[in-house]
VEXTI-795392 format. One line per 10 residues: their letters; for each residue x, z, y of C-alpha. Coordinates in nm, 3 decimals, padded with zeros to 5 digits, always signed. Example, Ala and Ser with C-alpha at 12.3 -4.5 7.8 and 13.67 -1.06 7.14 Angstrom:
2
AS = +01.230,+00.780,-00.450 ~ +01.367,+00.714,-00.106
% end
This chain:
419
XXXXXXXXXX = +01.813,-00.930,+03.294 ~ +01.525,-00.707,+03.290 ~ +01.333,-00.440,+03.510 ~ +01.451,-00.080,+03.289 ~ +01.267,+00.243,+03.349 ~ +01.504,+00.538,+03.261 ~ +01.391,+00.845,+03.439 ~ +01.335,+01.219,+03.211 ~ +01.105,+01.094,+02.954 ~ +00.759,+01.278,+02.933
XXXXXXXXXX = +00.641,+01.256,+02.529 ~ +00.394,+01.332,+02.317 ~ +00.342,+01.678,+02.288 ~ +00.254,+01.682,+01.851 ~ +00.324,+01.977,+01.763 ~ +00.495,+01.915,+01.413 ~ +00.272,+01.734,+01.271 ~ +00.551,+01.475,+01.209 ~ +00.806,+01.596,+01.001 ~ +01.082,+01.398,+00.744
XXXXXXXXXX = +00.974,+01.274,+00.407 ~ +01.331,+01.046,+00.373 ~ +01.631,+00.949,+00.551 ~ +01.406,+00.601,+00.601 ~ +01.019,+00.751,+00.649 ~ +00.870,+01.003,+00.896 ~ +00.485,+01.075,+00.838 ~ +00.248,+01.297,+01.042 ~ +00.068,+01.556,+00.799 ~ -00.298,+01.457,+00.727
XXXXXXXXXX = -00.443,+01.773,+00.588 ~ -00.266,+01.956,+00.895 ~ -00.388,+01.723,+01.193 ~ -00.342,+01.896,+01.494 ~ -00.504,+01.798,+01.865 ~ -00.279,+01.580,+02.079 ~ -00.204,+01.713,+02.431 ~ -00.092,+01.376,+02.591 ~ -00.079,+01.409,+02.895 ~ -00.304,+01.155,+02.965
XXXXXXXXXX = -00.669,+01.257,+02.827 ~ -00.762,+01.598,+02.892 ~ -01.050,+01.757,+02.603 ~ -01.317,+01.947,+02.776 ~ -01.423,+02.222,+02.558 ~ -01.710,+02.375,+02.664 ~ -01.773,+02.729,+02.547 ~ -02.155,+02.750,+02.530 ~ -02.298,+03.070,+02.676 ~ -02.652,+03.002,+02.438
XXXXXXXXXX = -02.656,+02.956,+02.099 ~ -02.757,+02.553,+02.138 ~ -02.418,+02.441,+02.309 ~ -02.260,+02.642,+02.036 ~ -02.417,+02.434,+01.786 ~ -02.350,+02.145,+01.918 ~ -01.983,+02.201,+01.950 ~ -02.061,+02.312,+01.576 ~ -02.190,+01.930,+01.491 ~ -01.889,+01.768,+01.676
XXXXXXXXXX = -01.667,+01.979,+01.492 ~ -01.778,+01.900,+01.174 ~ -01.798,+01.501,+01.240 ~ -01.481,+01.522,+01.322 ~ -01.330,+01.726,+01.000 ~ -01.583,+01.440,+00.815 ~ -01.397,+01.173,+00.943 ~ -01.038,+01.278,+00.923 ~ -01.092,+01.375,+00.575 ~ -01.291,+01.058,+00.528
XXXXXXXXXX = -01.000,+00.806,+00.659 ~ -00.721,+01.015,+00.445 ~ -00.728,+00.837,+00.161 ~ -00.717,+00.501,+00.274 ~ -00.415,+00.601,+00.524 ~ -00.265,+00.722,+00.241 ~ -00.320,+00.385,+00.050 ~ -00.193,+00.181,+00.378 ~ +00.102,+00.386,+00.420 ~ +00.183,+00.309,+00.036
XXXXXXXXXX = +00.072,-00.048,+00.076 ~ +00.368,-00.080,+00.354 ~ +00.614,+00.104,+00.189 ~ +00.578,-00.158,-00.109 ~ +00.642,-00.460,+00.133 ~ +00.255,-00.574,+00.098 ~ +00.220,-00.595,+00.473 ~ +00.609,-00.693,+00.570 ~ +00.823,-00.554,+00.808 ~ +00.645,-00.260,+00.973
XXXXXXXXXX = +00.793,-00.033,+01.219 ~ +00.565,+00.182,+01.356 ~ +00.154,+00.272,+01.212 ~ -00.035,+00.533,+01.421 ~ -00.410,+00.646,+01.445 ~ -00.552,+00.802,+01.681 ~ -00.967,+00.965,+01.683 ~ -01.102,+01.175,+01.894 ~ -00.813,+01.245,+02.082 ~ -00.622,+01.352,+01.778
XXXXXXXXXX = -00.323,+01.184,+01.569 ~ -00.517,+01.132,+01.214 ~ -00.175,+00.911,+01.138 ~ +00.181,+00.845,+01.233 ~ +00.418,+00.693,+01.039 ~ +00.743,+00.535,+01.185 ~ +00.964,+00.283,+00.950 ~ +01.342,+00.225,+00.930 ~ +01.412,-00.153,+00.905 ~ +01.749,-00.262,+00.794
XXXXXXXXXX = +01.734,-00.541,+01.094 ~ +02.084,-00.622,+01.118 ~ +02.149,-00.699,+00.705 ~ +01.792,-00.877,+00.751 ~ +01.828,-01.129,+00.998 ~ +02.219,-01.241,+00.883 ~ +02.110,-01.579,+00.744 ~ +01.948,-01.698,+01.064 ~ +02.154,-01.710,+01.409 ~ +02.189,-01.440,+01.563
XXXXXXXXXX = +02.340,-01.512,+01.909 ~ +02.281,-01.291,+02.170 ~ +02.006,-01.387,+02.414 ~ +01.697,-01.176,+02.530 ~ +01.475,-01.479,+02.359 ~ +01.654,-01.495,+02.044 ~ +01.417,-01.295,+01.783 ~ +01.645,-01.268,+01.514 ~ +01.895,-01.089,+01.783 ~ +01.855,-00.750,+01.712
XXXXXXXXXX = +02.055,-00.612,+02.088 ~ +01.699,-00.760,+02.197 ~ +01.469,-00.723,+01.854 ~ +01.241,-00.612,+01.782 ~ +01.365,-00.266,+01.929 ~ +01.584,-00.285,+02.298 ~ +01.899,-00.253,+02.261 ~ +01.882,+00.065,+01.956 ~ +01.612,+00.245,+02.159 ~ +01.299,+00.382,+02.053
XXXXXXXXXX = +01.174,+00.100,+02.303 ~ +00.982,-00.174,+02.099 ~ +00.929,-00.525,+02.232 ~ +00.493,-00.594,+02.298 ~ +00.510,-00.959,+02.281 ~ +00.186,-01.078,+02.353 ~ +00.054,-00.759,+02.435 ~ +00.182,-00.765,+02.748 ~ -00.081,-00.977,+02.793 ~ -00.336,-00.733,+02.808
XXXXXXXXXX = -00.142,-00.495,+03.024 ~ -00.067,-00.725,+03.301 ~ -00.456,-00.797,+03.304 ~ -00.456,-00.462,+03.355 ~ -00.256,-00.503,+03.670 ~ -00.451,-00.756,+03.773 ~ -00.758,-00.531,+03.754 ~ -00.619,-00.255,+03.930 ~ -00.527,-00.547,+04.221 ~ -00.843,-00.648,+04.277
XXXXXXXXXX = -00.974,-00.296,+04.310 ~ -00.731,-00.253,+04.543 ~ -00.743,-00.533,+04.747 ~ -01.141,-00.651,+04.786 ~ -01.035,-00.949,+05.001 ~ -00.970,-01.146,+04.659 ~ -01.201,-01.142,+04.325 ~ -01.150,-01.367,+04.023 ~ -01.302,-01.688,+04.146 ~ -01.033,-01.704,+04.348
XXXXXXXXXX = -00.824,-02.024,+04.351 ~ -00.521,-02.004,+04.191 ~ -00.301,-02.257,+04.400 ~ -00.317,-02.086,+04.686 ~ -00.193,-01.758,+04.568 ~ +00.138,-01.919,+04.426 ~ +00.344,-01.833,+04.755 ~ +00.682,-02.072,+04.758 ~ +00.554,-02.341,+04.483 ~ +00.461,-02.684,+04.615
XXXXXXXXXX = +00.078,-02.700,+04.467 ~ +00.055,-03.063,+04.623 ~ -00.093,-03.238,+04.329 ~ -00.216,-03.545,+04.302 ~ -00.423,-03.427,+04.035 ~ -00.712,-03.233,+04.200 ~ -00.805,-03.054,+03.899 ~ -00.523,-02.876,+03.928 ~ -00.652,-02.731,+04.252 ~ -00.994,-02.587,+04.121
XXXXXXXXXX = -00.836,-02.337,+03.833 ~ -00.961,-02.009,+03.944 ~ -00.782,-01.646,+03.888 ~ -01.044,-01.596,+03.586 ~ -00.970,-01.977,+03.389 ~ -00.615,-01.795,+03.388 ~ -00.736,-01.469,+03.270 ~ -00.945,-01.644,+03.029 ~ -00.694,-01.905,+02.908 ~ -00.897,-02.191,+03.006
XXXXXXXXXX = -00.670,-02.342,+03.297 ~ -00.745,-02.691,+03.153 ~ -00.345,-02.745,+03.177 ~ -00.166,-02.924,+02.905 ~ -00.023,-02.691,+02.679 ~ +00.100,-02.617,+02.292 ~ +00.180,-02.299,+02.207 ~ +00.019,-02.317,+01.808 ~ +00.310,-02.462,+01.640 ~ +00.623,-02.218,+01.549
XXXXXXXXXX = +00.782,-02.097,+01.819 ~ +01.153,-02.231,+01.773 ~ +00.969,-02.558,+01.762 ~ +01.129,-02.714,+02.026 ~ +00.841,-02.922,+02.148 ~ +00.658,-02.570,+02.178 ~ +00.588,-02.495,+02.568 ~ +00.622,-02.142,+02.510 ~ +00.988,-02.226,+02.377 ~ +01.049,-02.462,+02.628
XXXXXXXXXX = +00.941,-02.191,+02.933 ~ +01.165,-01.966,+02.805 ~ +01.455,-02.160,+02.787 ~ +01.376,-02.305,+03.155 ~ +01.522,-02.174,+03.444 ~ +01.241,-02.157,+03.646 ~ +00.948,-02.080,+03.500 ~ +00.638,-02.076,+03.742 ~ +00.790,-02.492,+03.773 ~ +00.768,-02.537,+03.453
XXXXXXXXXX = +00.365,-02.438,+03.452 ~ +00.306,-02.587,+03.720 ~ +00.450,-02.953,+03.607 ~ +00.230,-02.944,+03.277 ~ -00.034,-03.221,+03.379 ~ -00.410,-03.149,+03.321 ~ -00.566,-03.237,+03.035 ~ -00.940,-03.126,+03.083 ~ -01.164,-02.962,+03.370 ~ -01.098,-02.595,+03.441
XXXXXXXXXX = -01.299,-02.302,+03.317 ~ -01.424,-02.540,+03.009 ~ -01.188,-02.548,+02.689 ~ -00.995,-02.246,+02.581 ~ -00.599,-02.334,+02.504 ~ -00.407,-02.000,+02.463 ~ -00.146,-02.042,+02.675 ~ +00.126,-01.822,+02.766 ~ +00.203,-01.978,+03.075 ~ -00.141,-01.900,+03.246
XXXXXXXXXX = -00.030,-01.524,+03.213 ~ +00.336,-01.602,+03.436 ~ +00.104,-01.771,+03.682 ~ -00.074,-01.437,+03.672 ~ +00.178,-01.234,+03.770 ~ +00.325,-01.417,+04.009 ~ -00.038,-01.422,+04.182 ~ -00.041,-01.000,+04.151 ~ +00.288,-01.063,+04.346 ~ +00.137,-01.268,+04.686
XXXXXXXXXX = -00.164,-01.011,+04.599 ~ +00.033,-00.654,+04.634 ~ +00.350,-00.745,+04.802 ~ +00.525,-00.586,+04.491 ~ +00.683,-00.737,+04.226 ~ +00.486,-00.682,+03.888 ~ +00.707,-00.473,+03.724 ~ +00.714,-00.263,+04.064 ~ +00.338,-00.212,+04.074 ~ +00.337,-00.136,+03.701
XXXXXXXXXX = +00.601,+00.158,+03.768 ~ +00.351,+00.295,+04.098 ~ -00.034,+00.228,+03.983 ~ +00.000,+00.263,+03.545 ~ +00.349,+00.359,+03.420 ~ +00.373,+00.661,+03.655 ~ +00.008,+00.804,+03.626 ~ +00.013,+00.776,+03.229 ~ +00.336,+00.949,+03.231 ~ +00.516,+00.640,+03.111
XXXXXXXXXX = +00.882,+00.698,+03.228 ~ +01.062,+00.472,+02.971 ~ +01.021,+00.097,+02.961 ~ +01.224,-00.226,+02.947 ~ +01.067,-00.546,+03.135 ~ +01.252,-00.905,+03.089 ~ +01.342,-01.108,+03.409 ~ +01.338,-01.485,+03.380 ~ +01.622,-01.653,+03.551 ~ +01.361,-01.706,+03.919
XXXXXXXXXX = +01.374,-01.350,+03.912 ~ +01.046,-01.362,+03.811 ~ +00.880,-01.093,+03.584 ~ +00.786,-01.241,+03.189 ~ +00.455,-01.110,+03.183 ~ +00.357,-01.340,+02.894 ~ +00.524,-01.122,+02.654 ~ +00.868,-00.948,+02.785 ~ +00.771,-00.580,+02.808 ~ +00.878,-00.297,+02.572
XXXXXXXXXX = +00.724,+00.031,+02.535 ~ +00.714,+00.345,+02.251 ~ +00.443,+00.325,+02.041 ~ +00.339,+00.632,+02.203 ~ +00.263,+00.481,+02.522 ~ +00.119,+00.196,+02.408 ~ -00.131,+00.429,+02.283 ~ -00.198,+00.608,+02.585 ~ -00.307,+00.246,+02.723 ~ -00.554,+00.234,+02.453
XXXXXXXXXX = -00.640,+00.563,+02.538 ~ -00.728,+00.483,+02.904 ~ -00.965,+00.198,+02.792 ~ -01.146,+00.413,+02.568 ~ -01.180,+00.656,+02.849 ~ -01.294,+00.345,+03.071 ~ -00.996,+00.333,+03.279 ~ -00.999,+00.683,+03.353 ~ -00.705,+00.935,+03.326 ~ -00.698,+01.260,+03.418
XXXXXXXXXX = -01.025,+01.244,+03.593 ~ -00.849,+01.015,+03.773 ~ -00.986,+00.604,+03.755 ~ -00.660,+00.476,+03.744 ~ -00.898,+00.098,+03.684 ~ -01.193,+00.069,+03.758 ~ -01.464,+00.062,+03.466 ~ -01.614,-00.233,+03.553 ~ -01.311,-00.400,+03.492 ~ -01.233,-00.211,+03.143
XXXXXXXXXX = -01.565,-00.346,+03.016 ~ -01.599,-00.706,+03.160 ~ -01.199,-00.770,+03.013 ~ -01.241,-00.652,+02.681 ~ -01.603,-00.815,+02.655 ~ -01.602,-01.143,+02.450 ~ -01.634,-01.389,+02.777 ~ -01.535,-01.655,+02.547 ~ -01.669,-01.680,+02.252 ~ -01.552,-01.846,+01.863
XXXXXXXXXX = -01.224,-01.959,+02.017 ~ -01.010,-01.980,+01.694 ~ -01.299,-02.113,+01.454 ~ -00.980,-02.216,+01.213 ~ -00.841,-01.823,+01.274 ~ -01.133,-01.634,+01.206 ~ -01.508,-01.688,+01.280 ~ -01.666,-01.591,+01.588 ~ -01.334,-01.438,+01.728 ~ -01.396,-01.399,+02.130
XXXXXXXXXX = -01.156,-01.325,+02.433 ~ -01.200,-01.189,+02.724 ~ -00.941,-01.117,+03.035 ~ -00.629,-01.157,+02.796 ~ -00.837,-00.885,+02.518 ~ -00.878,-01.053,+02.146 ~ -01.233,-00.945,+02.032 ~ -01.208,-00.959,+01.650 ~ -01.557,-00.852,+01.657 ~ -01.870,-00.831,+01.861
XXXXXXXXXX = -02.269,-00.755,+01.848 ~ -02.495,-01.038,+01.922 ~ -02.565,-00.934,+02.246 ~ -02.203,-00.905,+02.309 ~ -02.091,-00.567,+02.308 ~ -01.751,-00.547,+02.186 ~ -01.703,-00.368,+01.811 ~ -01.324,-00.406,+01.846 ~ -01.135,-00.534,+02.088 ~ -00.783,-00.651,+02.052
XXXXXXXXXX = -00.344,-00.678,+02.238 ~ -00.223,-00.915,+02.004 ~ +00.128,-00.997,+01.990 ~ +00.358,-01.225,+01.811 ~ +00.564,-01.038,+01.477 ~ +00.285,-00.778,+01.465 ~ +00.236,-00.594,+01.757 ~ -00.112,-00.472,+01.813 ~ -00.311,-00.208,+02.057 ~ -00.678,-00.203,+01.854
XXXXXXXXXX = -00.954,-00.012,+01.975 ~ -01.284,+00.082,+01.826 ~ -01.541,+00.246,+02.097 ~ -01.816,+00.346,+01.911 ~ -01.541,+00.537,+01.626 ~ -01.302,+00.687,+01.976 ~ -01.065,+00.536,+01.767 ~ -00.744,+00.382,+01.854 ~ -00.440,+00.208,+01.573 ~ -00.099,+00.088,+01.688
XXXXXXXXXX = +00.081,-00.176,+01.471 ~ +00.502,-00.230,+01.584 ~ +00.634,-00.507,+01.335 ~ +00.857,-00.763,+01.305 ~ +00.743,-01.019,+01.045 ~ +00.883,-01.363,+01.238 ~ +01.040,-01.509,+00.936 ~ +00.860,-01.443,+00.639 ~ +00.420,-01.453,+00.597 ~ +00.350,-01.067,+00.443
XXXXXXXXXX = +00.100,-01.058,+00.183 ~ -00.147,-00.840,+00.344 ~ -00.190,-00.870,+00.787 ~ -00.223,-00.557,+00.989 ~ -00.478,-00.717,+01.202 ~ -00.720,-00.678,+00.939 ~ -00.694,-00.299,+00.889 ~ -00.874,-00.145,+01.161 ~ -01.188,-00.449,+01.083 ~ -01.137,-00.455,+00.681
XXXXXXXXX = -01.049,-00.122,+00.610 ~ -01.087,+00.177,+00.822 ~ -01.481,+00.048,+00.952 ~ -01.560,+00.037,+00.647 ~ -01.504,+00.388,+00.546 ~ -01.647,+00.553,+00.886 ~ -01.991,+00.343,+00.856 ~ -02.023,+00.482,+00.467 ~ -01.945,+00.795,+00.535
% end
């Protein structure tokens, strides 16, 4: 079960920059980059009345052309490596800078053949079922997995912006309407909204093993009949707010709390407050057996629409001159509120409100922030360079030689720094 938006689709207006190269690959012509007219971000063109304005405009145009020229070779190299299989199974690769589409590559994989040696039972949480993954039922809607958490964070920010009686310091348990929250361990009563947003609930949780490991709490959560009860049944193992432990169950609680605050299930809240304003008219969101929405990994979007989320954040929460989510929320959510959260994975990795911060300055300014989803779903944003990268992939059974997670930090930004 789930929720499916299927009204007339509003698309990117890319005007012929995507051309077929073969029956399997579509790519963007790099040397004929044209301005996106996303129904999103408007481009303000100042027609100068004096030479000073014209000079400034000329400098900006020169910087953009230089950036495009510098990146074209590395973009082509990455595309070639993807085609060679270095990055495993990649479905989409997009780069947008200064509101212009620099690259858009779509790759078709024969998933029906690839998954034949695995269990392909038709179930929404069987990741080898091609009915559900990586695309939803043969549409262009791609699973986002844990990038869903980042979008849930946006929706939480909107809920708090519009309901000033609530804030991140509020205790979570009183907001879980309809559930028994009278726990013997009073530490559980002290879990705040911010503790859930920053993965510091103090709940005992194991999500570090393979997803198909039956001891993995995410596996057990997705196999349960009542997700919220499952999360609330977990014992405490530390004081809330003191230790980072990756926990999708906490995001499930956040989805329920949004319903308490707004009196709307999160999919309906998203449709009204985020998707409709951004022109996102086609989506799918998994529904749990107890009638809630899977906020930890159940959202499907087109890559173009995921890019809109990135553009919204680059523009500090504003869309077509309308503030969708407050600038304060955008800044806080994408700041390294917790540092060095995954030392075994990458030194100095930061975490905000359901956003990863792979690179930040000594004074805590985010150089890169990202939504990160299982199988290779990445929305990566570099504010200093006004740049967004979107990757969709489905590397769940085999480890590729290279990871697309490192492309922005290791391949793109060094080029821009040295141009």
